[in-house]
C-alpha positions, 0 to 999 in steps of 0.5 A, spaced: 206 217 356 208 218 348 214 222 347 212 228 343 213 229 335 219 233 333 216 239 330 217 239 322 220 245 321 225 248 326 227 255 327 234 252 325 232 249 319 233 252 312 227 255 308 223 251 303 225 252 296 220 255 291 220 254 284 217 259 280 216 258 272 215 264 267 208 264 265 206 261 259 204 265 253 197 263 250 197 258 244 194 261 238 193 258 231 197 261 226 192 265 221 192 265 214 194 271 210 188 275 208 187 276 201 186 283 199 179 283 196 180 286 189 174 288 185 173 285 179 169 289 174 169 286 167 168 290 162 162 288 158 163 285 151 162 289 145 155 287 142 156 283 136 154 286 130 147 283 127 147 281 120 144 286 115 138 282 113 136 288 108 143 288 105 143 280 104 136 280 101 138 286 096 144 282 094 140 275 093 135 279 089 141 282 085 144 275 084 137 272 081 136 278 077 143 277 074 141 270 073 135 271 070 138 276 065 144 272 063 144 271 055 145 266 053 144 262 059 149 258 063 148 252 067 149 257 073 144 262 071 139 257 069 140 253 076 139 260 080 133 262 076 130 255 077 131 255 084 128 262 085 122 260 081 121 253 085 121 257 092 116 262 089 112 256 087 113 251 092 105 250 094 103 249 087 109 244 086 107 240 092 100 240 090 102 236 083 108 233 085 111 228 090 118 230 093 122 226 088 118 228 082 120 235 084 127 233 084 126 231 077 122 237 075 128 241 078 133 238 073 128 239 067 127 246 069 134 247 069 136 244 063 130 247 059 132 254 061 139 253 059 137 250 052 132 255 050 131 260 055 125 263 058 120 262 053 121 254 053 121 255 060 114 258 060 111 252 056 114 247 061 110 251 066 104 251 062 104 244 061 105 243 069 099 247 071 094 245 066 096 238 067 095 238 074 089 242 074 086 236 069 089 231 073 085 234 080 079 234 076 073 230 079 079 226 083 074 223 088 070 220 082 076 218 079 079 214 085 072 211 086 073 208 079 080 206 080 083 210 074 086 216 078 093 218 079 096 215 085 097 219 091 092 224 090 094 226 083 101 227 085 106 225 080 112 222 081 119 222 078 117 216 073 111 221 070 116 227 070 121 223 066 116 219 061 113 226 059 119 230 058 124 225 055 123 227 048 124 234 050 130 233 054 134 230 048 132 236 044 135 240 049 141 237 050 142 237 043 141 244 043 146 245 049 152 242 045 150 245 039 149 238 035 149 239 028 151 246 028 146 252 027 143 248 021 139 244 026 138 249 032 131 250 030 130 243 029 131 242 036 127 247 038 121 245 034 122 238 037 122 240 044 116 244 043 112 239 039 114 234 045 110 238 050 105 240 046 103 232 044 104 230 051 099 236 054 094 234 049 094 227 051 094 228 058 088 233 057 084 228 053 085 222 058 084 226 064 077 229 062 075 223 059 076 220 066 072 225 069 066 226 064 066 220 059 061 215 060 065 209 059 072 209 062 077 203 061 083 203 065 090 201 063 
């Protein structure tokens, strides 16, 4: 028979050593510091002051009135007055002149006001209004005959300069007082005569194109 195994632990053997480890603390991730919420209440920007349209309009009106009443006229007052009249009469200007023709007419108007004032300016305005009216007279018939002004009767800078060349020379001679006081009335007379002559020529030719029996194109 097999020999019996000796017991693993005997009464005389020392007890087993048990190692006890301290309990581990649970691992926690470091928390970011919480930012304190600061309520940001931005004060609304003060409203911008709107431009005083009424004051601006009154200032512009006073400037135009001062330019109109300037005596004797200066280049600045003549340009300001002429610009105001052109703005007011834009529809009429567009009906009788091209864009470049309006620019040439503005130079003519400024020079006229500077040299001779409001009365001469009215003469030039009358020349433009009457000349435009007779040019538009029976414009379809004139276009069919090939004798009408181009662009529907709207005149360009060439026509403006050609019609006013003599008057512009007289105006410049008056502005720079060429010949002194003895020639002042002569320059005025030459200015008036040049536009009256040109107006009579325009009226006769345009009415002749509209009602004449025999039209000769040149």
